[in-house]
N, CA, C and O of each residue as an XYZ file, in Angstrom:
348
protein
N       0.843     -1.167     -0.006
C       0.003      0.010     -0.013
C       0.895      1.213     -0.015
O       1.334      1.643      1.052
N       1.180      1.771     -1.143
C       2.031      2.905     -1.276
C       1.284      4.210     -1.073
O       0.233      4.421     -1.678
N       1.814      5.093     -0.225
C       1.295      6.401     -0.035
C      -0.109      6.475      0.490
O      -0.720      7.538      0.386
N      -0.667      5.426      1.048
C      -2.020      5.488      1.621
C      -3.114      5.664      0.614
O      -4.169      6.181      0.978
N      -2.943      5.269     -0.644
C      -3.921      5.483     -1.677
C      -5.156      4.591     -1.534
O      -6.175      4.858     -2.169
N      -5.090      3.565     -0.734
C      -6.195      2.652     -0.630
C      -7.446      3.341     -0.063
O      -8.551      3.058     -0.524
N      -7.306      4.201      0.885
C      -8.421      4.882      1.538
C      -8.596      6.280      0.946
O      -9.097      7.174      1.628
N      -8.206      6.479     -0.268
C      -8.299      7.802     -0.917
C      -9.772      8.185     -1.095
O     -10.511      7.487     -1.790
N     -10.210      9.304     -0.463
C     -11.630      9.663     -0.535
C     -12.070     10.289     -1.876
O     -13.256     10.533     -2.098
N     -11.109     10.536     -2.744
C     -11.518     11.171     -4.014
C     -12.342     10.233     -4.848
O     -11.939      9.090     -5.062
N     -13.510     10.684     -5.339
C     -14.469      9.820     -6.026
C     -14.236      9.690     -7.511
O     -15.107      9.164     -8.203
N     -13.114     10.137     -8.044
C     -12.950     10.195     -9.522
C     -13.201      8.888    -10.222
O     -13.858      8.881    -11.262
N     -12.716      7.785     -9.709
C     -12.933      6.496    -10.366
C     -14.264      5.846     -9.957
O     -14.782      4.992    -10.675
N     -14.795      6.235     -8.846
C     -16.050      5.605     -8.336
C     -17.241      6.000     -9.183
O     -18.160      5.196     -9.341
N     -17.265      7.200     -9.732
C     -18.402      7.610    -10.564
C     -18.448      6.742    -11.821
O     -19.517      6.268    -12.204
N     -17.279      6.525    -12.477
C     -17.239      5.680    -13.626
C     -17.699      4.260    -13.301
O     -18.402      3.645    -14.103
N     -17.326      3.746    -12.173
C     -17.720      2.410    -11.769
C     -19.270      2.320    -11.606
O     -19.896      1.361    -12.058
N     -19.833      3.294    -10.981
C     -21.327      3.285    -10.758
C     -22.029      3.357    -12.120
O     -23.027      2.663    -12.313
N     -21.559      4.151    -13.049
C     -22.198      4.271    -14.333
C     -22.127      2.951    -15.075
O     -23.119      2.489    -15.638
N     -20.913      2.331    -15.073
C     -20.803      1.084    -15.771
C     -21.578     -0.048    -15.094
O     -22.048     -0.968    -15.763
N     -21.708      0.019    -13.781
C     -22.559     -0.983    -13.061
C     -23.971     -0.861    -13.505
O     -24.622     -1.879    -13.744
N     -24.512      0.394    -13.638
C     -25.914      0.586    -14.073
C     -26.092      0.079    -15.471
O     -27.092     -0.581    -15.752
N     -25.152      0.361    -16.381
C     -25.254     -0.120    -17.715
C     -25.239     -1.607    -17.789
O     -26.037     -2.189    -18.524
N     -24.365     -2.253    -17.058
C     -24.258     -3.689    -17.071
C     -25.470     -4.358    -16.429
O     -25.800     -5.495    -16.765
N     -26.136     -3.659    -15.505
C     -27.310     -4.206    -14.823
C     -28.534     -4.130    -15.750
O     -29.586     -4.674    -15.417
N     -28.410     -3.463    -16.905
C     -29.488     -3.371    -17.873
C     -30.528     -2.343    -17.519
O     -31.662     -2.434    -17.988
N     -30.179     -1.358    -16.700
C     -31.129     -0.319    -16.405
C     -31.297      0.622    -17.583
O     -30.357      0.891    -18.329
N     -32.518      1.113    -17.731
C     -32.785      2.015    -18.855
C     -32.487      3.410    -18.399
O     -32.496      3.682    -17.199
N     -32.221      4.306    -19.326
C     -31.991      5.711    -18.948
C     -33.298      6.335    -18.467
O     -34.380      5.823    -18.753
N     -33.192      7.432    -17.743
C     -34.383      8.119    -17.196
C     -35.217      8.630    -18.373
O     -34.692      9.028    -19.413
N     -36.492      8.603    -18.173
C     -37.426      9.153    -19.167
C     -37.738     10.581    -18.793
O     -37.591     10.974    -17.636
N     -38.178     11.378    -19.789
C     -38.582     12.736    -19.440
C     -39.821     12.711    -18.581
O     -40.607     11.768    -18.674
N     -40.023     13.711    -17.748
C     -41.173     13.730    -16.840
C     -42.481     13.814    -17.640
O     -42.507     14.267    -18.785
N     -43.546     13.368    -17.004
C     -44.863     13.471    -17.641
C     -45.254     14.956    -17.761
O     -45.040     15.749    -16.844
N     -45.830     15.303    -18.919
C     -46.375     16.666    -19.112
C     -47.770     16.798    -18.491
O     -48.361     15.819    -18.035
N     -48.261     17.997    -18.486
C     -49.626     18.217    -17.935
C     -50.675     17.472    -18.698
O     -51.589     16.924    -18.082
N     -50.598     17.420    -20.004
C     -51.578     16.718    -20.818
C     -51.538     15.206    -20.511
O     -52.581     14.556    -20.444
N     -50.342     14.663    -20.329
C     -50.198     13.263    -20.032
C     -50.754     12.932    -18.646
O     -51.386     11.894    -18.446
N     -50.505     13.835    -17.694
C     -51.057     13.647    -16.361
C     -52.580     13.661    -16.378
O     -53.236     12.818    -15.767
N     -53.115     14.623    -17.083
C     -54.570     14.747    -17.177
C     -55.156     13.470    -17.782
O     -56.139     12.923    -17.283
N     -54.529     13.007    -18.871
C     -55.001     11.760    -19.568
C     -55.087     10.633    -18.610
O     -56.112      9.953    -18.562
N     -54.054     10.390    -17.833
C     -53.971      9.277    -16.898
C     -55.112      9.427    -15.860
O     -55.871      8.484    -15.633
N     -55.221     10.579    -15.254
C     -56.282     10.828    -14.226
C     -57.660     10.662    -14.825
O     -58.532     10.050    -14.208
N     -57.874     11.195    -16.016
C     -59.178     11.103    -16.702
C     -59.544      9.665    -16.969
O     -60.668      9.245    -16.694
N     -58.605      8.904    -17.504
C     -58.892      7.492    -17.837
C     -59.216      6.644    -16.592
O     -60.025      5.718    -16.641
N     -58.572      6.986    -15.512
C     -58.757      6.207    -14.292
C     -60.052      6.641    -13.574
O     -60.852      5.798    -13.168
N     -60.244      7.931    -13.427
C     -61.378      8.431    -12.605
C     -62.680      8.502    -13.385
O     -63.711      8.048    -12.890
N     -62.662      9.040    -14.548
C     -63.928      9.212    -15.358
C     -64.257      7.981    -16.148
O     -65.419      7.577    -16.186
N     -63.298      7.373    -16.774
C     -63.543      6.225    -17.666
C     -63.442      4.851    -16.923
O     -63.828      3.819    -17.474
N     -62.929      4.858    -15.697
C     -62.826      3.635    -14.876
C     -62.037      2.520    -15.636
O     -62.417      1.350    -15.616
N     -60.943      2.926    -16.293
C     -60.137      1.959    -17.013
C     -59.142      1.275    -16.078
O     -58.721      1.835    -15.065
N     -58.784      0.053    -16.450
C     -57.744     -0.664    -15.686
C     -56.377     -0.098    -16.043
O     -56.249      0.611    -17.041
N     -55.370     -0.391    -15.262
C     -54.040      0.153    -15.529
C     -53.518     -0.410    -16.867
O     -52.815      0.288    -17.598
N     -53.851     -1.633    -17.175
C     -53.415     -2.229    -18.457
C     -54.042     -1.474    -19.618
O     -53.372     -1.161    -20.602
N     -55.358     -1.180    -19.493
C     -56.036     -0.416    -20.556
C     -55.453      1.004    -20.691
O     -55.272      1.520    -21.794
N     -55.169      1.608    -19.540
C     -54.633      2.964    -19.557
C     -53.251      2.948    -20.268
O     -52.944      3.835    -21.066
N     -52.441      1.933    -19.963
C     -51.130      1.810    -20.597
C     -51.224      1.645    -22.113
O     -50.458      2.245    -22.867
N     -52.171      0.827    -22.537
C     -52.373      0.617    -23.996
C     -52.828      1.898    -24.675
O     -52.300      2.255    -25.729
N     -53.792      2.595    -24.097
C     -54.345      3.785    -24.707
C     -53.334      4.958    -24.614
O     -53.286      5.813    -25.498
N     -52.557      4.978    -23.562
C     -51.533      5.991    -23.392
C     -50.481      5.865    -24.531
O     -50.023      6.870    -25.074
N     -50.123      4.646    -24.865
C     -49.142      4.412    -25.929
C     -49.679      4.882    -27.288
O     -48.912      5.346    -28.131
N     -50.986      4.762    -27.496
C     -51.607      5.212    -28.720
C     -51.628      6.764    -28.776
O     -51.268      7.370    -29.785
N     -52.052      7.361    -27.685
C     -52.221      8.807    -27.614
C     -50.906      9.553    -27.563
O     -50.824     10.677    -28.058
N     -49.863      8.959    -26.973
C     -48.594      9.602    -26.825
C     -47.488      8.740    -27.429
O     -46.663      8.197    -26.695
N     -47.459      8.606    -28.772
C     -46.468      7.754    -29.414
C     -45.027      8.268    -29.319
O     -44.084      7.531    -29.610
N     -44.858      9.535    -28.911
C     -43.509     10.080    -28.794
C     -42.753      9.401    -27.653
O     -41.522      9.415    -27.632
N     -43.479      8.810    -26.708
C     -42.812      7.999    -25.653
C     -42.459      6.645    -26.364
O     -43.329      5.817    -26.633
N     -41.174      6.477    -26.641
C     -40.772      5.351    -27.512
C     -41.016      4.002    -26.885
O     -41.150      3.025    -27.621
N     -41.083      3.885    -25.597
C     -41.343      2.602    -24.982
C     -42.510      2.719    -24.036
O     -42.770      3.797    -23.502
N     -43.220      1.628    -23.818
C     -44.432      1.653    -23.001
C     -44.091      2.095    -21.569
O     -43.058      1.734    -21.005
N     -45.009      2.892    -21.014
C     -44.884      3.274    -19.602
C     -45.364      2.110    -18.750
O     -46.346      1.454    -19.097
N     -44.705      1.853    -17.672
C     -45.054      0.723    -16.811
C     -46.258      1.058    -15.964
O     -46.611      2.226    -15.796
N     -46.874      0.045    -15.442
C     -48.034      0.224    -14.532
C     -47.553      1.041    -13.323
O     -48.250      1.940    -12.852
N     -46.357      0.717    -12.834
C     -45.814      1.448    -11.685
C     -45.640      2.930    -11.979
O     -45.937      3.764    -11.124
N     -45.175      3.267    -13.147
C     -45.002      4.659    -13.568
C     -46.329      5.382    -13.707
O     -46.460      6.532    -13.289
N     -47.311      4.712    -14.292
C     -48.670      5.294    -14.455
C     -49.311      5.506    -13.128
O     -49.850      6.586    -12.885
N     -49.284      4.515    -12.228
C     -49.942      4.660    -10.934
C     -49.245      5.685    -10.097
O     -49.887      6.406     -9.334
N     -47.927      5.767    -10.223
C     -47.175      6.741     -9.419
C     -47.566      8.167     -9.797
O     -47.823      8.999     -8.928
N     -47.608      8.441    -11.100
C     -47.984      9.822    -11.502
C     -49.432     10.099    -11.159
O     -49.766     11.228    -10.801
N     -50.322      9.086    -11.257
C     -51.693      9.236    -10.880
C     -51.879      9.700     -9.432
O     -52.618     10.643     -9.149
N     -51.177      8.997     -8.519
C     -51.287      9.333     -7.122
C     -50.629     10.646     -6.774
O     -51.058     11.335     -5.848
N     -49.573     11.005     -7.519
C     -48.993     12.365     -7.276
C     -49.958     13.431     -7.721
O     -50.061     14.459     -7.052
N     -50.660     13.250     -8.795
C     -51.645     14.194     -9.307
C     -52.763     14.307     -8.296
O     -53.175     15.415     -7.952
N     -53.257     13.196     -7.817
C     -54.340     13.193     -6.843
C     -53.930     13.932     -5.554
O     -54.737     14.646     -4.959
N     -52.702     13.755     -5.146
C     -52.236     14.415     -3.948
C     -52.186     15.941     -4.143
O     -52.470     16.694     -3.212
N     -51.829     16.386     -5.338
C     -51.786     17.820     -5.628
C     -53.157     18.473     -5.614
O     -53.274     19.664     -5.327
N     -54.210     17.692     -5.926
C     -55.587     18.202     -5.918
C     -56.020     18.395     -4.536
O     -57.151     18.819     -4.297
């Protein structure tokens, strides 16, 4: 152990390790946040139309094709409950 480098608190190499760990774990990059129209759509479909989360996900993909991959049930329910909390 030369010069005490083992306990070096500098994070320079640790950031690269974390990034490569995320990539190797198969995590997807973050998606852009839901817009107001998207939030309204989700709340409307659930409250007014009484749609299931699977149906909301399918119809969301049709109405918002710019989202290149399907939004998960967890993502849809999460934004729904955040919107409800704001009301």
